C-alpha positions in Angstrom: 201.6 108.8 172.9 199.4 111.5 173.2 198.7 113.9 170.8 199.2 117.7 171.5 195.2 119.0 171.3 195.2 122.1 169.2 194.4 125.2 171.2 191.5 127.3 170.6 193.0 129.9 168.6 194.9 127.1 166.4 191.1 126.0 165.7 189.4 129.3 165.1 192.3 129.9 163.1 191.5 126.8 160.7 188.1 127.3 160.8 188.9 131.1 159.3 191.2 129.5 156.1 189.0 127.0 155.5 185.7 130.1 155.2 187.9 132.0 153.4 188.2 128.9 151.1 184.7 128.4 150.8 184.1 132.1 149.9 186.4 131.6 147.1 184.5 128.4 146.2 181.1 130.2 146.3 182.3 133.2 144.2 183.7 131.0 141.8 180.6 128.6 141.3 178.1 131.9 141.4 180.3 133.1 138.5 179.8 130.2 136.3 176.3 130.0 137.1 175.8 133.1 135.7 177.9 132.3 132.6 175.9 129.3 131.9 172.8 131.2 132.0 174.2 133.0 129.6 175.0 130.0 127.0 172.1 129.0 125.0 172.1 125.5 124.3 170.3 124.2 121.2 167.4 122.3 122.2 167.9 118.8 120.5 164.5 116.7 119.6 165.8 113.1 119.8 164.5 111.6 116.5 163.3 108.3 116.7 163.3 106.5 113.4 160.2 104.6 112.1 160.0 100.5 113.1 160.5 98.2 110.1 159.7 94.7 109.5 162.9 93.9 110.2 162.3 95.4 114.0 159.0 93.7 113.8 160.2 90.2 113.0 162.8 90.3 116.0 159.9 90.7 118.9 159.1 87.0 118.0 160.9 84.3 118.4 161.7 82.0 115.1 159.0 79.3 116.1 156.3 82.5 115.8 157.8 84.5 113.4 157.4 81.7 110.9 154.1 81.6 111.3 153.4 85.3 110.4 153.7 87.4 107.8 154.3 91.2 107.9 153.7 94.4 105.6 154.5 98.2 106.4 151.4 100.4 105.7 152.0 104.0 106.3 151.7 104.1 109.9 151.7 100.4 111.1 153.2 97.2 110.8 150.3 94.8 109.5 151.0 91.0 111.0 148.8 88.0 109.8 149.0 84.7 110.4 150.0 82.3 107.5 148.6 79.5 109.2 145.6 78.6 112.4 147.6 79.5 115.6 146.0 78.1 117.9 145.2 79.8 121.1 148.4 79.1 123.1 150.1 81.2 120.1 147.9 83.7 119.7 148.5 84.2 123.0 151.7 84.2 123.0 151.5 86.9 119.6 149.0 89.2 121.4 151.1 89.2 124.2 154.1 90.4 122.5 152.0 93.0 120.3 150.1 94.6 123.1 153.7 94.8 124.8 154.7 96.9 122.0 151.3 99.2 121.9 150.1 97.4 119.0 146.8 95.7 118.6 144.5 92.6 117.4 142.0 93.9 114.7 139.2 91.1 114.1 137.6 91.3 110.4 137.0 88.0 109.6 139.3 86.8 107.2 141.3 90.2 107.6 142.2 89.7 111.1 145.3 91.2 112.0 147.8 92.6 114.4 148.9 96.0 114.0 152.0 97.7 115.4 152.4 101.5 115.2 155.6 102.2 113.4 156.5 104.7 115.7 
């Protein structure tokens, strides 16, 4: 079966019809764009809640969490060891704290890790 090929006139007419549809769509899009520019959208600032002790605890596996004490101060959560950590556990804890934007504060007996609350 051979299909009848459309003539040039038929193709030209179909192109004209498509151009008319595209022009209508273009006008509609222009109107919508103008309307959207006139709409004011209130700027919403995402409010991040401050990190809590519970948030900090969940960062650590249970065996490490049990070796630590947590204290909330103004801008930080202070994390202190309950016992000697050893180099391997210290490294794991330090890695987790650094990964969350925290740091280790070396201060003799008052040495601790601290995590920013925000």
